[in-house]
C-alpha positions as CSV (number, residue, x, y, z in Angstrom):
1,M,-77.0,65.8,213.0
2,G,-75.5,66.5,216.4
3,T,-74.2,69.9,217.6
4,D,-70.9,68.5,219.1
5,R,-67.5,67.4,217.9
6,L,-64.4,65.8,219.2
7,V,-60.8,67.2,218.8
8,F,-57.7,65.2,219.6
9,A,-54.1,64.6,218.6
10,Y,-53.4,61.6,216.4
11,E,-50.1,61.0,214.5
12,H,-48.8,64.3,215.6
13,R,-51.7,66.3,214.1
14,Y,-54.9,67.6,215.5
15,R,-57.9,65.8,214.2
16,V,-61.6,66.8,214.3
17,L,-64.6,64.5,214.1
18,D,-68.3,65.2,214.0
19,D,-71.2,62.8,214.5
20,V,-68.9,60.4,216.4
21,Q,-69.6,56.8,217.2
22,V,-67.5,54.3,219.2
23,R,-67.0,50.9,217.5
24,V,-65.1,47.7,218.5
25,T,-63.4,45.6,215.8
26,K,-63.3,41.9,215.8
27,D,-59.6,42.2,217.0
28,R,-61.0,44.2,220.0
29,N,-59.6,47.5,218.9
30,I,-61.7,50.5,220.0
31,L,-62.3,53.0,217.2
32,L,-63.8,56.5,217.1
33,V,-65.6,56.9,213.8
34,G,-67.2,60.0,212.3
35,V,-67.0,62.7,209.7
36,D,-63.9,64.9,209.2
37,P,-65.6,68.3,208.7
38,D,-62.7,69.8,206.8
39,K,-62.7,67.1,204.1
40,N,-66.3,66.0,204.5
41,E,-65.0,62.4,204.6
42,F,-65.8,59.4,206.9
43,R,-62.8,58.6,209.1
44,S,-61.8,56.2,211.9
45,F,-59.1,56.4,214.5
46,R,-57.9,53.8,217.0
47,V,-58.4,55.1,220.5
48,D,-55.1,53.5,221.7
49,R,-53.2,55.7,219.2
50,I,-54.7,59.0,220.4
51,Q,-52.2,61.2,222.1
52,G,-53.3,63.2,225.1
53,R,-56.9,64.2,225.9
54,I,-59.9,64.0,223.7
55,K,-61.8,67.4,223.9
56,H,-65.6,67.7,223.4
57,V,-66.3,71.1,221.8
58,P,-69.5,72.6,220.3
59,K,-69.7,72.8,216.4
60,P,-69.7,76.3,215.0
61,R,-73.2,77.3,213.7
62,S,-73.6,77.1,210.0
63,A,-75.5,79.8,208.1
64,G,-79.2,79.4,208.4
65,Q,-79.1,77.7,211.8
66,S,-80.9,79.6,214.6
């Protein structure tokens, strides 16, 4: 797994995604897809609905990582 995550505002809330990929739908919408680390669920977000900047931040180290 990667060591980075993205943080951004979406629907007036801050969202966090790990292991992010960019996808394009058949309707030509651009999506960020990845794992929400708080819920441990797969999520997708349309890029045109993101508010403000997307921040690239390091993931916190988990126990046992050196």
